[in-house]
C-alpha positions as CSV (number, residue, x, y, z in Angstrom):
1,M,0.0,0.0,0.0
2,A,1.3,3.4,-0.9
3,T,0.2,5.3,2.2
4,D,-0.5,4.7,5.8
5,K,-3.7,6.8,5.9
6,L,-6.5,5.7,8.2
7,F,-10.2,6.3,7.7
8,T,-13.1,6.3,10.0
9,V,-16.0,6.2,7.4
10,C,-16.4,3.9,4.5
11,G,-19.1,3.1,2.0
12,T,-20.2,3.0,-1.6
13,S,-21.7,5.4,-4.1
14,K,-22.7,5.4,-7.7
15,L,-21.4,7.9,-10.3
16,D,-22.4,7.6,-14.0
17,G,-23.8,4.2,-13.4
18,E,-20.6,2.8,-11.8
19,M,-20.6,1.7,-8.1
20,K,-17.4,2.5,-6.2
21,V,-16.0,2.2,-2.7
22,R,-15.5,5.5,-0.9
23,F,-13.4,6.4,2.1
24,A,-13.6,9.5,4.4
25,N,-13.0,10.7,7.9
26,D,-16.4,12.4,8.4
27,T,-20.0,11.5,7.4
28,M,-20.3,15.0,5.9
29,R,-18.6,13.5,2.9
30,I,-22.2,12.5,1.8
31,K,-22.9,16.2,1.0
32,V,-19.8,16.5,-1.2
33,L,-20.6,13.3,-3.0
34,A,-24.2,14.3,-3.6
35,K,-23.0,17.8,-4.8
36,H,-20.8,16.1,-7.4
37,G,-23.7,14.0,-8.8
38,H,-23.3,10.7,-6.9
39,D,-26.3,8.5,-6.3
40,D,-27.0,5.6,-4.0
41,I,-24.6,7.0,-1.4
42,T,-24.2,4.7,1.7
43,L,-21.5,5.5,4.2
44,V,-21.0,3.9,7.7
45,E,-18.8,4.8,10.6
46,L,-16.1,2.2,11.2
47,P,-15.5,0.8,14.7
48,S,-11.9,2.2,14.6
49,A,-9.6,3.9,12.2
50,M,-8.7,1.5,9.4
51,S,-6.7,1.4,6.2
52,K,-8.6,1.3,2.9
53,V,-8.2,-2.5,2.5
54,E,-9.3,-3.2,6.1
55,A,-12.3,-0.9,5.8
56,A,-13.4,-2.5,2.5
57,K,-13.1,-6.0,4.2
58,F,-15.1,-4.7,7.1
59,I,-18.0,-3.2,5.1
60,Q,-18.2,-6.4,3.0
61,S,-20.0,-8.1,5.9
62,V,-22.2,-5.1,6.9
63,D,-26.0,-5.4,6.1
64,E,-26.1,-2.0,4.3
65,F,-23.8,-3.3,1.6
66,A,-25.5,-6.7,1.0
67,G,-26.7,-5.7,-2.5
68,A,-25.2,-7.2,-5.6
69,A,-23.9,-3.9,-6.9
70,E,-22.2,-3.0,-3.5
71,Q,-20.7,-6.4,-3.1
72,S,-19.4,-6.4,-6.6
73,A,-17.8,-2.9,-6.1
74,I,-16.2,-4.1,-2.8
75,A,-14.9,-7.3,-4.4
76,D,-13.5,-5.4,-7.4
77,Y,-11.7,-3.0,-5.0
78,L,-10.2,-5.8,-3.0
79,D,-9.1,-7.6,-6.1
80,R,-7.1,-4.6,-7.2
81,K,-5.8,-3.4,-3.8
82,D,-5.4,-6.3,-1.4
83,D,-1.7,-7.0,-0.8
84,K,-2.1,-10.4,0.6
85,P,0.5,-12.8,-0.9
86,V,-0.9,-15.3,-3.4
87,K,0.6,-18.8,-3.3
88,A,0.5,-20.8,-6.5
89,T,-0.6,-24.3,-5.7
90,K,0.3,-27.3,-7.8
91,A,-1.9,-30.4,-7.7
92,T,0.0,-33.6,-7.3
93,T,-1.4,-37.1,-8.1
94,G,1.3,-39.1,-6.3
95,P,3.6,-38.9,-3.4
96,V,5.8,-35.8,-3.2
97,A,9.5,-36.5,-3.3
98,S,11.5,-34.3,-1.0
99,K,15.1,-33.4,-1.9
100,A,17.4,-33.8,1.0
101,K,20.4,-31.5,1.3
102,K,23.7,-33.3,1.1
103,A,26.3,-32.5,3.7
104,A,29.2,-30.4,2.6
105,P,32.5,-32.3,2.4
106,K,34.6,-32.1,5.6
107,A,37.7,-30.0,5.3
108,K,40.8,-32.2,5.2
109,S,44.0,-31.3,6.9
110,K,47.0,-30.5,4.7
111,A,48.7,-33.7,5.8
112,Q,45.7,-35.8,4.5
113,D,45.8,-34.1,1.2
114,E,49.5,-34.8,0.8
115,D,49.1,-38.5,1.5
116,T,46.2,-39.0,-0.9
117,P,47.1,-39.6,-4.6
118,F,45.9,-36.8,-6.9
119,G,43.1,-38.8,-8.6
120,A,41.8,-40.2,-5.3
121,A,41.4,-36.7,-3.9
122,E,39.3,-35.6,-6.9
123,A,37.2,-38.7,-6.7
124,A,36.5,-38.1,-3.0
125,V,35.4,-34.5,-3.6
126,G,33.3,-35.6,-6.6
127,E,31.5,-38.2,-4.6
128,A,30.8,-35.7,-1.8
129,L,29.2,-33.2,-4.2
130,V,26.9,-35.8,-5.9
């Protein structure tokens, strides 16, 4: 979210046939919306100051916004603005194979390296990496 602004009033209104979610800090916002040609204005006081996404989630379950147009506007807003992480899930039909991490090869002392023939040392490192 771009800002940390909090709002105490949230609702919906229709302008030019399009229902949208509205946010404010005072119910007097109704007058401004009506002055600018909005219809079907419904604003409610929130129980506490909330971010826009929190407020939209709250009014989603309020009876005043049970209509199809209001629920559609709220769902559209949340689809665009909700920052919750979306996990892609992949359906599997069989058992899931887990890949175990292999232990890193132990560091050898210089004396061990000198005693081991050149080819054997490479083979030991190669086996540890596989």
